[in-house]
N, C-alpha and C positions, 0 to 999 in steps of 0.2 A: 607395520608398513602402511596400512590404510590410514592410521591416525596421522602419520607423517604426511601422506598425500593430502589429507584434509587440511592440515595446518598450512602446507605449501599453497594449496588452492585458495584458502582464505587469505593468505598473505598476498598472493597475486591479485585476488579480487580487491583487497584493500588498496594495494598500490594502483591498480587500474582505476578504482573509484577516485582516488586523489588526483590522478593524471587527468581524467575526464573533467573533474571539477575545476582543475587549474585551466584547462583549455577553454572551458565554458566561460570562466571569468575573463579570460583574454578576449574572447569574442564579444562578451557583454560590454567590455570597456570600449569597443569600437562601434557600438550601435549608433544609428543616426535617426533622428526624429523627423518625420515628414509632416508638414503642416499644410492643410488645404483650406482655401477660403473661396468665396464667390459671392455673387449678388443676384437676387431674383428681382427683376424690375417689372412693375405693372404699368409702366408708361410706354406708350407707343409714339410713333412719329406725330408731330404736330402738322396738321394740314393748314398751310398758310393761306389757302383760298377758302372762301365760303363756297357757295354754289358757283360753278363755272359756266359761263355763258359763252358760246362760240357762234359767231356770225359767219355763215357760209356765204361765199361770193354769189351774187345774183347771176342768173343765167337765163337766156331766152329759151322759150319752149322749143323753137326750131333747133337751136344748138344742142339742147339737152336731148332732144329726140335723135339727133345725129350722133352725138358723142356718147350718150347713154350714161354719162357721169359728170360730176362737177370737178373743179380743181380741188386739190387738197387744201384744207383749212387747218392751221396749226393751233393747238392749245397746249397749255402747260399745267401740270399739277405741281405745286410748290410744297416741299416738305422740309421740316427742320427738326432738330433734337431727336433724330432716329437712333434707337438703341442697337441697331444692327446695320450691317453694310449691304445685306441682300434681302430680298423679299419676293413674294409672289403676289401678283395683282390679277384680279378677275373682274372683268366688265360683264355686266348683265343688263338685259332689257326685259321689260314686261312684254309678254306675248311676241317674241321675235318672229319675223317673217322668214320662212325657210324657202329659198329658191335653190333647187338642186340640192346640194349638200351644204350650202352656206346659209348661216343665220344672219339676218340683217335687222337693224333697229327700225321699228315701225315709226311712222310719223303721223301727226295729226294734220288734218287738212286733206282735201281731195285732190292732191297733186300727182299721185302715183310715185312719189319720191320715197326711197328707202335710204338709210344711212349705214355706212360702214366705217369701222375704226382701223387705224394703222399705227404701228409702233414708230419709234424715232427713225428707223431705217425705211419706213414706208412699206413694211411687210404687214399683210392683213392680220388683224387680231380676231381670233375666234371667240365669239361670245360664250360665256359660261365655262371657259377653259382658262386655267391660270397660266400666266407667263412669268418667267423669272426675270427679275430686274435688279439693278444695282442702285442703291440709294445715292441720289444726287440732289442738290438744292432745287433743281427743276427737272421734272420728268416731261419729256416732249412726246406728244402724240399728234395724230392727224385724224381728221374725219372728212369724208366726202359723201356727197349725195350720189345715189345710183338709181337707175330704173331697171325694172325687169322686163317691162313691155312698153315700147314706145307709144302704143295706142292708148295707154292709161295715163299719159302725161296731160295734166291740166294746169293752166296758170293759177297762181295763188301762193299764199303763205303756207309754210309747213314748219313743224318743229318736232323734235324727238328727244328722248331722254334715256340716259343709262345711269346705272349706279356702279360703283366699284368698291371692292374690298381688298385691303392690303394685309397680307399675312407675313410676319417677319420670320426670318430663318435664324 
């Protein structure tokens, strides 16, 4: 009897093995190959401007003392051949002047003038903090002169400088 059970179990095992092999071959016939590809670029946006010079509007000492700021002056950063549609941009100034909790761009000249940057919607840009942007042929920004103390205002020429870094997403 045990020999008969052994033969039956071997027979079932053999049939089961053939059945599993048959099912596996059916599944194997329906397999799909996935192909993946991509590109790693080492090119960034092309800055179409060289150094950008912005002329702020002239203002009288009396008006500046009263208003404590100049009008907005627009400037554009022109980009082309960008590999991405979004980026982060960070503006930085050497030795920014901190008034309260705000960082301002220092100026050369003994005028008491500081500079502040604004985005295309005229919202203040915080120096040394990245802001998210969308790539466009021209990125519009604004700058204005501000004073922190009317008693420090002196007539004369002033100039300031910032640098910016663009990181692509």
